[in-house]
C-alpha positions, 0 to 999 in steps of 0.5 A, spaced: 236 567 672 241 572 669 238 576 664 241 577 657 243 583 653 236 588 652 237 592 646 237 599 647 240 599 654 247 597 657 249 590 658 248 587 666 254 586 670 258 580 670 256 575 675 262 574 680 266 568 681 263 563 685 256 565 684 251 560 684 248 558 677 241 560 679 243 567 682 240 573 679 244 579 679 239 585 677 241 590 672 242 597 673 241 604 670 237 604 663 238 596 663 233 596 669 228 600 666 228 595 660 227 589 665 221 593 668 218 595 661 218 587 659 216 584 666 209 580 666 206 586 670 200 586 665 194 581 667 195 574 663 188 572 661 190 566 657 196 562 655 198 556 651 204 552 651 207 546 646 214 543 646 217 541 639 222 535 637 229 537 634 227 535 627 226 540 621 218 539 621 217 542 628 219 549 625 212 548 621 209 545 627 211 551 631 208 556 626 202 553 625 201 553 633 202 560 634 198 562 628 192 558 631 193 560 638 193 568 636 187 567 631 183 564 636 185 570 641 182 574 635 189 577 635 189 577 627 193 584 627 200 581 630 199 574 627 204 575 621 210 578 625 209 573 631 209 567 626 216 570 623 219 571 629 217 564 632 219 561 626 226 564 626 227 562 634 225 555 633 229 554 627 235 556 632 233 551 637 231 545 633 236 546 627 242 550 630 242 548 637 239 541 636 235 541 642 227 541 643 224 547 643 218 550 648 214 555 646 209 559 650 204 564 648 201 569 653 195 573 652 194 580 655 190 586 654 196 590 651 197 584 646 201 577 646 208 575 649 211 569 646 217 565 649 221 560 645 226 556 650 231 551 648 235 546 652 242 547 650 247 544 655 252 549 655 251 556 654 256 562 654 252 568 657 254 574 652 256 579 657 260 585 654 261 593 655 259 595 648 254 594 644 254 588 639 254 588 632 247 585 630 249 583 623 244 584 617 237 581 618 237 579 610 243 574 611 240 566 611 241 564 618 242 566 625 237 572 624 232 571 630 235 576 635 235 581 629 228 580 627 226 581 634 229 588 634 226 590 628 219 587 629 218 586 636 216 592 641 220 589 647 224 583 647 230 580 651 234 573 653 234 569 659 239 564 661 239 558 666 245 553 666 240 548 661 236 553 658 236 559 654 229 563 653 228 568 648 222 572 649 218 578 645 212 582 646 207 584 640 202 590 642 196 590 639 195 596 634 191 602 637 183 602 635 179 608 633 174 609 639 167 611 637 162 609 632 165 603 628 161 605 622 154 609 620 150 610 614 146 617 612 139 618 614 135 615 608 128 616 606 123 610 607 123 608 600 130 607 599 131 603 605 133 595 603 127 591 602 126 585 608 120 581 609 115 583 614 118 579 620 126 579 619 128 572 622 135 571 624 137 564 625 142 563 631 146 557 631 152 555 635 158 551 633 163 547 637 170 546 636 169 540 632 164 543 627 158 540 630 151 544 632 150 545 639 144 551 639 139 552 634 134 557 635 126 558 633 128 563 627 133 557 625 127 552 625 122 557 621 127 559 616 130 552 615 124 547 617 129 543 622 127 542 629 132 543 634 133 536 636 133 534 629 140 538 628 143 538 634 150 534 635 150 534 627 156 537 623 154 544 620 157 541 613 151 536 613 146 542 612 151 548 609 151 548 601 158 551 600 161 551 593 168 549 593 173 549 587 180 545 588 185 550 590 181 556 590 177 560 596 176 558 603 172 552 605 167 552 611 171 548 616 176 554 615 171 559 615 169 557 622 176 557 625 177 564 623 175 569 629 170 573 625 167 572 618 162 574 614 159 572 607 154 568 603 153 561 602 146 556 602 143 552 607 139 545 605 132 546 608 128 540 610 124 540 603 131 539 600 132 546 597 138 550 598 136 557 601 141 562 600 143 566 606 148 571 609 152 569 615 156 573 620 160 568 624 164 570 631 168 565 634 168 566 642 170 562 648 166 560 654 168 561 662 172 554 661 176 556 655 172 552 650 172 555 644 165 555 639 163 559 633 156 563 633 153 564 627 148 569 625 144 568 619 138 571 615 136 570 608 141 573 603 136 579 600 136 581 607 143 581 608 143 589 610 141 586 617 148 583 618 152 586 613 158 590 616 158 597 612 165 599 610 169 604 613 171 609 608 177 613 611 177 620 611 182 621 605 177 617 601 173 623 599 173 626 593 180 629 594 186 626 598 190 630 603 195 632 597 190 634 592 190 628 588 183 625 586 181 618 589 182 612 585 175 611 581 176 604 582 176 604 590 170 609 590 166 604 586 168 598 589 170 600 596 176 600 600 179 595 602 177 591 595 176 584 596 182 579 595 178 574 592 175 573 585 168 571 588 168 577 593 170 582 588 165 580 583 159 579 588 161 586 591 161 589 584 154 587 582 151 589 589 155 596 588 152 596 581 145 595 583 145 600 588 148 605 584 143 605 579 137 603 584 136 596 581 132 590 583 138 585 581 144 585 578 149 580 574 156 579 572 158 574 567 166 572 565 168 571 558 172 564 556 179 565 553 176 565 546 171 570 548 165 565 545 161 564 551 160 568 557 159 564 564 155 566 570 159 568 576 155 573 580 148 576 581 144 579 586 136 579 587 136 573 582 136 565 583 143 565 583 144 558 585 140 556 579 144 559 574 151 559 577 156 557 572 151 556 566 154 558 560 151 561 554 154 563 547 156 571 545 154 572 538 150 566 535 145 560 537 139 561 541 139 564 548 145 568 546 147 575 549 147 579 543 149 585 546 155 583 550 160 587 546 157 594 546 153 597 552 145 596 551 139 598 554 132 594 554 126 598 556 121 592 556 124 585 556 117 582 554 118 585 547 124 582 546 124 575 550 130 571 550 135 578 549 138 576 556 137 569 558 139 570 565 133 574 566 128 569 563 122 567 568 125 572 573 120 578 573 125 583 570 122 588 565 128 593 564 135 592 563 142 595 562 148 591 560 155 593 559 161 590 557 168 589 561 174 590 556 181 589 557 186 592 552 180 591 547 178 584 549 172 582 552 173 579 559 165 580 561 159 583 561 155 587 567 148 588 567 143 591 572 135 590 571 129 592 574 122 590 575 119 596 572 119 597 564 123 603 562 127 604 568 134 606 564 136 610 559 143 611 555 145 616 561 145 610 566 148 606 561 154 611 561 155 611 568 155 603 568 160 603 563 164 608 567 164 603 573 165 597 568 171 600 565 174 602 572 174 595 575 175 591 568 182 590 570 182 588 577 177 583 575 181 580 570 187 580 574 183 576 580 180 571 574 187 570 572 190 569 579 184 564 580 185 560 574 193 559 576 191 557 583 185 552 580 191 550 575 196 548 581 190 545 585 188 541 579 195 539 577 196 537 585 189 533 585 191 529 578 198 527 581 195 525 587 189 521 583 195 518 579 199 515 584 193 512 588 190 509 581 197 506 580 198 503 587 192 498 586 191 493 580 184 491 584 178 492 580 173 494 586 179 498 589 180 502 583 172 503 583 172 505 590 178 510 589 175 513 583 169 515 587 172 517 593 177 522 589 170 525 585 166 526 592 166 531 594 172 535 591 168 535 584 161 533 585 156 531 591 155 524 588 157 520 583 156 513 580 160 509 576 157 504 570 162 499 567 161 495 561 164 488 561 164 487 553 161 490 547 155 486 547 154 487 554 149 493 557 152 498 562 152 495 569 151 500 575 158 498 579 159 503 584 155 509 588 158 514 593 154 520 596 158 525 601 152 523 605 152 516 606 145 515 608 143 517 601 147 512 598 142 506 598 136 511 596 141 513 590 142 506 588 135 504 588 133 510 584 138 509 579 137 502 578 130 504 575 133 509 570 136 506 564 143 507 564 146 512 559 148 511 552 156 508 552 158 514 547 165 514 546 165 522 544 170 525 549 167 531 554 161 531 559 154 531 557 148 532 561 144 527 563 137 529 565 134 522 566 136 522 574 133 528 575 126 527 572 125 520 575 127 524 582 122 529 581 117 524 579 118 520 585 118 526 590 111 528 587 108 521 588 111 521 595 108 528 596 101 526 593 101 520 597 102 523 603 096 528 602 092 522 601 091 523 594 093 516 591 087 513 595 092 509 599 092 509 607 096 515 609 099 511 615 102 506 610 106 510 606 108 516 610 114 512 613 117 512 606 116 519 604 122 522 608 128 518 604 124 518 597 124 526 598 131 526 601 133 522 595 130 526 590 133 532 593 140 529 592 139 527 585 135 533 583 140 538 580 145 537 574 147 531 572 153 529 567 156 523 564 163 522 562 165 516 558 171 511 561 175 510 554 181 505 555 184 502 549 179 505 544 173 502 547 168 504 552 169 500 558 164 504 563 161 511 564 163 516 570 156 520 572 157 526 577 151 530 580 149 536 584 143 536 589 142 543 587 140 547 580 147 550 580 151 548 574 158 545 573 163 550 572 167 548 566 174 548 569 171 542 574 168 538 568 175 539 564 178 536 571 173 531 571 175 529 564 182 528 566 181 524 572 176 519 567 182 518 562 186 516 568 181 512 571 179 508 565 186 506 564 187 504 571 180 500 571 182 497 564 189 495 567 185 492 573 181 488 569 187 485 564 191 484 571 185 480 574 184 476 567 191 474 567 192 472 574 186 468 573 189 464 567 196 464 571 193 461 577 189 456 573 195 454 569 199 454 576 194 449 579 194 444 574 202 443 576 200 441 583 197 434 584 190 434 585 190 431 592 194 426 596 192 418 596 190 415 602 195 409 603 194 404 608 199 404 614 202 410 612 201 417 614 203 422 608 202 430 609 205 436 605 206 443 606 208 448 600 209 455 599 211 459 593 215 465 593 212 471 590 206 475 590 200 471 586 204 465 585 201 458 587 207 454 584 214 455 582 220 451 581 219 447 587 214 441 586 212 435 590 208 429 588 205 422 591 201 417 586 200 410 586 204 406 581 201 398 581 200 393 586 200 397 592 206 401 591 206 408 591 211 413 588 213 419 591 218 425 589 220 432 591 224 436 587 227 443 586 228 447 579 233 452 578 230 459 579 223 461 580 217 464 576 214 461 569 220 458 566 221 454 572 214 452 573 214 450 566 220 445 567 216 443 574 210 441 569 214 437 565 218 433 571 211 431 575 208 429 569 214 425 566 215 422 573 208 419 573 208 416 566 215 413 566 214 410 573 207 407 571 211 403 565 214 399 570 221 402 570 226 402 576 227 409 580 234 410 576 231 409 569 226 413 571 230 419 573 235 418 567 229 418 562 227 425 565 234 427 565 234 426 557 227 430 556 230 436 560 236 436 556 232 436 550 228 442 552 235 446 549 235 453 551 229 453 555 232 447 560 233 448 567 237 443 572 233 440 577 235 437 584 230 431 585 228 426 590 224 420 588 222 414 591 218 408 591 214 406 597 211 399 599 207 398 606 209 391 609 204 386 613 208 387 619 207 395 619 213 397 616 214 400 610 220 399 604 222 405 600 227 405 594 230 412 594 234 416 589 237 422 591 239 426 585 243 432 587 237 434 592 237 435 600 238 428 603 231 426 606 232 425 614 229 419 618 227 420 625 226 414 629 222 413 635 228 414 640 229 421 637 235 420 633 235 423 626 240 420 620 240 421 613 236 416 609 240 416 602 246 418 599 247 424 594 248 423 587 248 428 581 243 432 579 239 432 573 239 437 566 246 438 566 250 432 563 247 426 558 250 420 561 248 419 568 249 413 572 244 413 578 243 407 583 237 406 588 238 405 596 233 401 600 230 404 606 225 400 611 221 405 616 219 401 622 213 403 626 213 410 629 219 412 624 218 419 620 221 420 613 222 428 612 223 430 605 224 438 604 227 443 598 233 447 599 228 453 601 227 450 608 235 449 609 237 455 606 233 460 610 237 466 612 237 471 618 243 476 616 249 471 616 245 465 620 242 460 616 238 454 618 242 449 614 241 441 615 244 441 622 238 446 624 233 442 620 235 436 624 235 439 631 228 441 629 226 434 627 229 431 634 223 434 637 217 431 633 218 424 636 211 421 637 207 427 632 203 425 626 206 426 619 201 433 619 204 435 625 211 434 623 210 438 617 207 444 621 212 444 626 218 444 621 214 450 617 213 454 624 221 453 625 223 456 618 218 462 619 220 464 626 228 463 624 227 469 620 223 476 620 223 477 612 218 474 607 221 467 604 225 469 598 225 462 595 220 456 594 219 451 600 216 444 600 216 439 606 213 432 605 213 428 611 211 420 611 210 416 618 209 409 619 204 409 625 204 401 625 199 396 626 193 397 630 192 391 635 185 390 638 
């Protein structure tokens, strides 16, 4: 192997003529020192490798592979540089060189080394005596080596006759040695509050997100024994608020090397317990990754929460005499980069600053008429999150939202701050958040004791609110933009899925599956057949499939919501009330208070409580309105008391409009399809008659989806005195217009034949009827005949072939011959002179009649044709009429791989002969 040019050193000496390709010449001088520096002398503690095909999407796959690998190793500090370099080098390989790329990641104590190799067969080794011009890294292509020189600590190129490998080394930044974080000594009364026994739940999650360990404290906190939860996904128990296009989901959080934050755990009682969690991703000695989760009650978060490290420069004065940013003094540095994190940090700092027992922050709507609860601490936030209240008017208003306000005792002014009703808080101070004079929110701190706050605390809190208002508004606008983009993507996908089906049941399923769990935890769809019908529960879906049957049973006992056409979501309290009553009755029975034996009712208590918990939260109903008529209702529900946020309801309203139109289109399509199929079936004969001495069988295939009959038709019917008429025809074209002529021809044939007319006379009258249709007329090819079984076991046929493919006669000896001569087709000229021909079928003979969809079956330039059909028929000697028709159809279907584009009809008649005893 020959080492390529190393930046900063001299190029290696040229390889002598005749040297073997695998020979290696060691560089000397300064270049040798570079080779020594980049050698793999450090201990490799882990490796990961992957190969990527020479296609454009491989670049994105390689970026994801390197990002996931380094994050799994805990190397988040160098992930971005590594991803940029890998992207450029893999692009060079798969796009420019046009070969597959091999990516190898090596971990050591100092950092990570990444190698990217391509397989270009001819490679010129760049050996030169002077430094090369690397060009500009800002140009569009070929920037891989320039970026390596700019970003990597060490890098190089290695060549073989078939490979080129570019490697780079990224070192981890130096970390401070000593105490990571420490807090000042505090008096006992200032220490954070906790229960007498602090319980820390330790939960271990495998790489698939399933629980593998559950300690005793977890059992005490959440009520589940270890054997009940082991092997189940953590997502079955975690209440993780999710909004399309924003925030991090729990699956993403479990893949991070380290994560801290708040969410909820659904306990065995069905309630959600707010917890503060610290996640650490580890690997065992076999290299298998898992995540260790430490959880405490949310009000005990100080046990796990990592204190912020404030740099020395973040004191009152910087190194250059400049004052520290007041925003960073209050919120801490670095500030959270997401809105929820920023708001939660704000309320916690506000509570600590004023030594309060709770704090809350509300954000104003765009028109400043309502405030929405977005963050709180020390309060039952799950019950109030996303709730909205008026700013100026109406009951429960925040009358002091636009100005700072202090309430010494809320018991004297009940309802002044609705958020605090029933919380035990007595005194509160609230201040507005304003940006350029516009109200953007409200920040408040409350205490359990009265008269805790004065105007001085209000001024301090207002100063802090002024510092953070702009950052909060900027983060809110960013969240709204992400939400709008996510909502737009969601609606585009929903529209595509709904437009892709016209099946009613599939539309209902899609409607529910798009709603759960993106918009709600469970949903139910009611449909209304017509204005005189009551709403009917048509579909129920819950993110936990085991709860679906219980919710169906519960909703069946609740009167359906009223079909009000008013747009928008309205709250529906009936399911929650019935759920709570059912849970209460089950609990009383379990305690033996209902007079019935406990052992008889205990087995049903679990599902009842689980169902009650599933639908015990807020439930909203949105009308499904299509073509100015309510055709159903979409019901969304949450298991907790958390409110639906307005953006989610607006997104659900957009979805309901699209779903309603799709559902109504499916209804109309089903009705029209049923009508069409009923009319089409009327064009086919009701059945084949049983003819003594003759076997008759038919196979019919109509082209086009949803068609039962098209331009091809057949018929076999009794005429008189043991004679039977048979016909097979083909109307020009397919679809409804051709089917109309089909109906005319089939019914006219039966009527005219039973009038005693001969075959030519029947077809001449039919020709006149077709021409009388005028512009709606279509020309028609028709084979018509009359058949009369004979006493000697044969059958006499009189046949007229008007422009139709000739019938074929198969004799017992295997020979095939046409059984009629061609004559003019119908529907073109007025004066036809037709004649009939007589054919006698001996015992064992077969008469095969087909339409041109059979003979014109194509595969590329090949066509089955009359000769191909005759060849297949010669193999049918001795078969029954049904077997002959089936073999012909199989041969036609196998002749070409594409679906047939023309209607096909096959009529086979066979004379078996007389049976002798």
